[in-house]
N, C-alpha and C positions, 0 to 999 in steps of 0.2 A: 413437791414430792415428785408426781405425775412425770413432769419435766424434767427431773435431774434422771429418774430411772427410763424413760424415752432415750435421752442423751446417751447413756451409756449403754444400754442396749443397741443401739445403732451404732456405738463406736466400737462395741465388743464385733460387731458384724463386719465392720469397714476395715477392723484390723489397722485403724490408722492410727499411729502410735501418737499424732498431736492430738487429734480428736479424744481418745480416749484418758490422755492427761488432763483437757481441757475438762471432761465429764467428770473425772476423780476431783479436780481442783473446786468444780464448781459445786457439786455435792458437798465435800467439806466445808466451803464455804456457807452452804446453807446449813449447817448444823446436822447433817444426814448420814452420820457416820455407821447407822444402822440398814442404810439401804439394802434392800435383798440384790446381790450380785455385785456389791462395790468391793469384798473380797476377791472376788472372781476378776474383776476389773482390774485391781492393783495387782494381782498375779502374771493377768495377761501381758499388763503394761510393762512389767519384769521382762518377759519373754520376748517381747516385742522391742524392745529397747537392747536385750543380749542379742537379738538376731543381726540389728540395725548395726551393730558394732562389729559383728563377726563378718558381714556383707563391707564393711568399712576397711576391717583389717586385709580380708583378700582383696578387697581393690588395690588396696598400698601392693601387696605381694604382687599382682599381676600388671602393674603398672611397671613399664619397663624403665620409666626415668625415674622411678623413685629413689631415694637417696639411701646409701647404706645403712646410716643414722634411723631412717623411717624405717626399714627391713627389720633391723636391731630390736628395735621398739616395739615392733608388732609381736615379734618371735618372743621377746621377753614377757608382755603382756597375753599372748596366747598361752605360754608356759605357767604363768601365773593364774589363770583360769581354768588350766588343764584342759583347754583347746588343742589336742595333740594334732590335729587334721592341719591346722594352720600353721602350729609351730612347725611341723614337718615341711609343709611347703616352704615357710620361711627359710627353714635349713636349706632347703632346696634350691632356692634363689639365691642365698648369700652362696652355697658351693657353685653355683654357676657363675656368679657374679664374679668370684675370686678365677676360675677356670677360664673366662672369657678376658679378663684382663690381661695385656700383652705389654711387654717391654718396662720402663720404668713406672709411668702409670699405673702398672698392674700389680708391681710390688707395693705401689704405694697402696692402692686399693687393700690387697690382702692385709696388709699393715693395719689400715683402719677397721677392718673387720675383725680383725684380732684384738686391736686395743677396745673398740667399744663392745667385744665380745666378754673380753677378760673385766670390763671396767661394770658390764652389768650380769658378770657371775653366770654365764652361758656357756660352759665347759666345753661343750659338745661342739659350739662354734669355733670356739678357740684352737679345739683340734683340728677341723676342717681348714683353720689357716695354716696352721702348722704345716700342716700336709702339701698345701698350697706352695708354701715356701720351701719346703724341701722337693718338692716338682721342679722348682724355679731354679734352684741349687743345683741340681742333677741336668736339667736342660741345659746351663751354663756351663758347666765343668762339661759335657757331652762335645760343646761346640769349640772347645780351644784348642 
């Protein structure tokens, strides 16, 4: 019991998700569900897991080689979890991708964004893609 408590306290102090999960698992394997601090450890584990997911999401958005599908997926998950800051950054990233795309590849990029956004019920992204298409149409008409 003392070992479990010490492991849990150490893991809580270090804020290591892996260590915390191991300490919680060990305590449960030992049948010590009433260990002081176990509830707080489980809550801390969830907080650390959410922080890790948020960092991964931001990493995908900030990686300029991320695919359109990856960025759309991040936006979808961010909206589901009410991570508005990440959803907004993802929307901005998609808008930048649409605006930076040129020529035939640009149109294909915009259409892919629109298709994935529609498929994932992300209406704001559909609107961004529609606007980008209209800008391209206007540009094409003005060069004729």
